[in-house]
N, C-alpha and C positions, 0 to 999 in steps of 0.2 A: 573481420577476416572472412567469415562465412559468406557475407554479402558479396565481397570481392570475388570469392571463388565461384559463386553462383553466376555472377555477371560474366566472368571470363568463360565459364562453361557455356553460357547462353550464346556468347559471341562466336565461340568455336562451332557450335551446332548450327548457327544461323547462316553460315557460309553456303550451305546446301551442297548438293552433289551434282555433277554433270553427267547425265545419262543420255545416250544417243543410240538409236537402232539396237536396243537391248531389251531383254525380258528378265524380270526379277520376280521370283515367287512371292506371293503376298505375306508369307511367313518369314521371309528373309529381309535383310537390311543392308543398305549401303550408307556408311557414315559420311558426314559433310567433308568437303574438300576433295572428294574422290572423283576421278574421271573414269567412266564406265562406258566403253564404246564397242559396238558390234559384238556384244557378249551376252551370256545368259547365266543365271544363278538359280539353282533348284531350291527346294524347300529347306527351311530351318538353317540357313547359312548366313554368314555375315562377313563383311570386310570393314576394316577400321577406317581411320582418318587419313586423308592425303595419299590415297593410292592411285595408281594408273593401271587400269586393266583394259586391255585392248584385244579384240578377236579371241576371246577365251570362253570356254564352256566349263562352268563350275557345277559340281554335283551337290548333293544334299549334305547337311550337317557339317559343312566346312567352316573353318575359323581362319580368317585372314587378318593378320595384324596391321598396324599402321605403317605408312611409308613403304608399301610393297609395290613393285613394278612387275607387271606380267604382260608378256606379248610385246606388241609394238613393232614398228618398222625396223628394217635393217638397211644399211648402206651397201651398195654393190661393190664388194671388195675385189671382184675379178676384173673390173673395168680399170682403165688407166687411172681414173680418179674416183674417189668415193663422194665427192662433193655433190650436193643437191642441185647445183647449177647445170648439171648434165642429165637430170632425169625429170620426168613429168610430176607435176604436183606443186602445191603451194608450200613454201618453206620460209624460214626466217630471212634468208637472203632473196633479193628480188630478181637478180640477173638470171637469164636462161640462155645458155649457149647451145643446148640441144634438149629435147624432151623425150628421151627414150623411156619405155616402160620398165619398171623394176619387176622382179619376181613377185608374185602374189604373196601377201602376208599369210603365213601358215597359222592354222588354228592351234591354240594351246588348250590341252585338256587337263582339267583338275578333277580327279575322281571324287567319290563320296567320302565323308568323314576325314578330310585332309586338314591338317593344321599347318599354316604357313606363318612363321615368325616374322616380326617386324623388320623392316629394312632389307627384306630379301629381294633379289632380282631373279626373274625367271625368263629365260630366253624364249622367243616365239617358237611354236611348233613342238614344245616339250610336252610329254605325257607324264602326269604324276598319278601313280596308282592309288587305289582305295586305301584309306587308313594311314597314309604316309605322313611323316612329320618333317618339315623343313626348318632347320634351326635358324634363329634370328641372324640377319646379316649375311645369309648364304647367297652365293651366285650359282644358280642352277643352269647348267649348259647341256645336261644329258637327261634322258628319261629316268624317272625314279620308280623303283619297283614297289608294289603294294606293301603296306605295313612296315616299310623301312624308315629309319631315322637317318637323315643326311644333314650335313652341315659343312661350312667352310667355303673357301674361295680357291678354286671352284668347289662346289659341294661334292662331298664324298660320303659313301655309306659308312655309318658308324656301327649300326646293328639293326636287327629285326626286332619289332616290338614283341612278337610272340614266336612260338615254334612254327615251322613250315606247315605242319599238320593242322595246327589251330588256325593259321592264316588261311589255309585252303578252305576250311569249314566256315570261317567268317565270310569269305568272299562268296562261297556257294550259298550261304544263307540269305544274302541280299537283304539284311535286316533294315537297311535304309529305305526299303520299299514297303515296310510294314504299315498297316493302317494305324491311325492315331490310337484307337482303343487297344490294339494289339501291343503297340509300343508302350502304352501306359502300364500294362500288366507286366511286360518283360523288363521294364526299367528298374524294377526293384533288385534285379540281378546285374545291373550294368557294371558293377565293380568286379564281377567274376565272370570272365568270358565263357567258361565252360558251362556254368549254370545258366547264363544268359542264352546260350545256344540250345540248351536242353529245354528252356522255357518256351522257346518259339518252335520247338519240334522240327528243327531243320538239320539236325546233326545225326550221326550214326553211333552214338555212344552206347 
């Protein structure tokens, strides 16, 4: 049983990922089966298996689950037809009756320390604030404020992770920019936000 598990795990990882025109920090990881195009990922972040991430800037310390779709193109819904046979570019269908340009794909921004649950869909051009949490299976069609928890179809705000005062201090601290040795010392207080802020001397307590 253990051998079968190891073999299946090896096969899953051996599929590799598809990365194009993108930058990924050396401390971050893209799991196999993921399409990562025209995007960037900062330090100590990861995305799981079988994701599609297009034209997206991802901050540090982000956690992205499996089967997440971020960014990507949109069909022109103000035209007579939304079919790709009327706009420029290669698509699944071969016919081209016209080749008009579509609007440019807007960049999607994912802040620092964001957690995106598996099977989530995030529309292009969305901005997700620092420290936000996206519940699994959510469809995000609007910007998400920092340190908020959103979920649902469409995703709606459930609550804030902390008080507004504490959120303000966390954002002001920019702890995700700390040097490695500074973060090593501060990490012993990671379970207590107030003590953590005190330990990095960035708050006004």
